[in-house]
N, C-alpha and C positions, 0 to 999 in steps of 0.2 A: 620491532617483538614480533615480527611476525605474522599470523591470523589467528593460527589455533591459541595461543596465552589466552588474548583478546576472548576469540567467544566463552571457550573456558571459565574463564573469571568474571563474562558477564552474567554467561549461567548462571552460578557457583552464587556470585552476590545477588541477584536479583530473588536464589531464594531463601539468604537470610535475612534481606529487607523483607520479604511478603511473612517470612515465619516471624520477628519483628512487629507487623502491624497486627498481625496475628492477637499478637502481647497487650501491642500500644491501642490499637485502634478505638479504645474507647476514648480517649482524648484527641480533638477531633483535630485541634492544628495539627497535634504533632503527625494525627495518621494521612490528615494533606499531604505534609511534607517528605513522606515517606511514599505517596503516591505521587509526585512531581519528581521525587528522587529515581524512581524507578523508570521513570521514561529515559530515566540520563545514562541509570546504569544497562539497562537493557537494550539498548542502541549498538552495540558493537555486533553482538548476535543477531538482531535486527538483518543488520545491514550488510555485514562481513560474509557472510552465507550468499549471496550474492556476488562478490569479491571473487571466492574461490569460487563458483560459475566461469567468474571469469579465468581462471588462472587454470585450472585443471579442464577446461572444452576447449578443440579447435576452433576456430572465429568461428569456421561456419557448421556447431553444430551450436552454436551458444541457447538461439531462438529454443528450441530443442530441447535444451539445459534451462534455461530458465524456465520455459512454459514445465515444466519437471518438479519443478522446488514450487512452485505456484499449483498445480495437487498438489501437493506434499502437504500445502498450507492452508489447503483450503477443507483435507481430511478432517487437519485440526479441526475449521471451523465446524464441520459437524458432525464431530466429539464432542467438542468444548463444551456450546451450550450445557447438553443430555446431563453430561458428568459433573459440571458445576454446582446443576440444580440440584441430578444426588446425592453431592458432598455435605448441598445446603438440606437439603430434606433427613439424610440423617443425622448429621451432627452443625449444624448452625455455619453461623460464616466463617467460625475457626474453623471449622475441617473442609473447608471453603479456601480458608487462605491457605494450609498447609496443604493439603490435598495442591495450589499452586506452585507451592515452596520443592513436596518434592517431582515436579514435572521437570522444577529446574535441577534440582541434584541429578533425577536424568539424565537429561540436556548436557548436563556438562562431564557427565563418565560416557558419552555416547561418543561427546567431543576428545574428550583425551583418547577413547578407542580405535576411532575410525578415522578421525580427518588426520591425515598424515602433516606433519609439522613443516611449512614452507620459511624460506630463507628470508631475513627480513632484509631489507633495501639495504645495502650499507652507504650508497651513494646517492640518496635520497636527495633531487631537487630542486630546486626554488617556485617548483609552479608545482609542487605537493601540497604548498599551503595552498589556506580558500582565498586566499588573493589570488594568486597565480591560476585557480581554479575557472575564479566569477574573467579571472582576465581572457581566459578562452574563448573565444565568441561559440565558437560550432555547439560548444558546450555548452553557454550559459543560456544561448537562445535553447537548448534541451531544458536546462533547470525550468525557467521559461515556464517551456511548454508541461512541464510534468507538474511544476505549481497549481495551474488550468488544471488540469486532469482532475488532480486528487484535490483541489475543489469542488470539481459537480462528482466524484469519487464520497465527497462529504453528502452532496445534494440527496445520493443515495441511499446512504445509510446513515446518513441521522433528518436530516430536511423532510425530505417524503413520508418520515413515520410517522413522523409527527402531524404531517399538514394530513395523512394521509387519516386519522383517527383524529388530530382535535374539531377540523376542517369539511371531510369528506364523513365522518359520521363511520369508517371503518372498526371492523373491533381489534382491541387487541392482539387477540389470538389467530381473527383474521388475517394482520402482518406476521406474527408469526410462522404460517404459513408459506403467506409466499414470500418471505424472502430466503427461507430453503430455499428456491429456484435458482438463487448465485450460487452456493456452496454444488448444488448438485450441477449443474451447469457446468460447471471448471473441472467438476473431476470427471463427467462421462467424458466432454468434447473439449476441451484443451489443446489435449495433445494434438484432436486430429483440424481441430481446428488451424492452430497455429501448421502443421503440414499442408495446409488443404491455401495459404492464404500464403505460403511462400515465395511460391513463385512472385505477388504482387512485391515492387521495386520500396526498399524503406519509407521513404518521404513519401506517397500516399496513401501506402498502409498505416503510416502510424497517424494525417492528417482523416482518412476515414474513420481509422479507429476511435482518435476524439470526438470528431460530429456524431459517430455513433453510441457517443457516451452521453452526449448533453440535447442533440436534438430531439431524441424519442419525450423527452419532457414534454415537447410543444405540445404532445398530443390531451394530456391532460387540461389541455386549453377548450376543447371538445368534448372531455366524457371521461368522467371520475371516478367508475366502472369500479369495481374488482378487474374484471376484465381488462377493460382497460392499465386500472395499474398491475398490474400481471404483461402484458405489452413491454411496459415502458422498462420494467426490471429485465425482463426477457435479453433488449432493444441493447438494453444499457451492457449489461452481463456477455451481451457477444460484444459491443466492442472494447471491455476493459482484457478480457479473455485477448484479443491480438494487441494493447493500445500495452498491456503491460508487456508480455516476451520481448517486443520492437524495441522497446525504449532500452531496457533495457540492457539487450542488446547494440545497438547506438552508442549505449555510454559506455562500454565498456571497450570498443571502437576508439570511442574517443580515448581514451585513459590511457596516460602512459603505464604499461607497466609495473616501475616504479611507484608509481601512485593514486593503485590504482580504492585505495583505502578510503584517500581522501576523496578523489574524487567520487566516490557509491555513496558516502559516508553527507557530501554535499546532496546528492538526490535522496539519498533519505530522508535528508534535513527538510528538506520542501511540503514533508505529511506536515508537519508545523502549522505554518504559519496558514496551510487550506484549512486544519482541524478547527482554526479560530476563528478564523475571518468569515468560512463561510455558513457558517449559522448566524454567526451574528450578524452579519449585512443582508444574508433568507431572511432572518425572522424580524428586520426591523424593517425591510423590505413588505412583508405579511401582514406588519400592520399599518404601514401608513399608505398601502398601494392595494393588499388585496395581494390573494394567492398564486394570482393567477400574474404576474408582477415576475411573483422567486421562479416558473417556469421560464418565462422571457430571459430570468437572467442567465441562468444555467447555462440556456442553450447558448445566448451572447459569448457566454465563459466557453464554452464550447467549439464554436468559431472561431477563437484567437487563439485558441491550444493548437487548434489544428496549423492554421496560420506557423505558429511560434514552431510547432513537430515541423511540418516543411522546412522551412527557411533553415532548423540546425543541420537538417540534413541534407541541404541542399549545400548550407557553409563546409560542413565535410569534406563532401566532394569533391569542392574546388578546393580545400585544404589536400588530401591528394593527390589532386591532379600535379 
């Protein structure tokens, strides 16, 4: 089908789904079904933007390309919450949902106007199937590394704020101020950091980035002050800023051009198990062994992610030879 039709219809279907949610949201079971459906119909727009970078950007410029897309994403993270709050304040939750639907319509229009049509793959090989992707050993190792790294990402995004507020006594409004560190650092420093780390080989860079996403949690074993939490967030974001474009560039190198959509779809799918399992495992640990065990868990996950990422790059290098 090519890239543009899938992205366009993903935006349009998302807009229609959210408009429907504003009408039927009072029916709880149906509302949850629509929210789950949104994850499915929104997936093409979420994953194919990265495939487009791999399609249109030369191999040596892909990491800056992926980094630039991250800057745009984090600009949305900066603007989105206050915009959503304004819509809720002015018109309630219906205005909020219809406002997101309007953004979906805008995304569809911009896709139709700005994205050039790409030719569908006419002779897609069998390796384009999910089974073929999973049989690709270097890419399988990259998927494992991404799953583990996303697990640590959920530690920052979901687990840390809950424990900081419920266990360490941090005010919710204080966390709201601390979490701004994330998009602000990405917007201000992503491209500079990508350029600064470009000379480091991909394997050590990927491993070091994932370690930086998990090991700083160990600081919370020594101190749970606001300054310590802010330091953990800052170190984590620096690691994530290196990890994301590096892993995507490695994925683009491993994926055959005619099956990039499947490869990047599999990479994007790693977020689902991470978002599901990380909070479940972490809060079970918190309940049975205390909050300190949670940070040991995420540090161990970071070490495993680093080993898998380094192995993926090494296997890719051997295959090239």
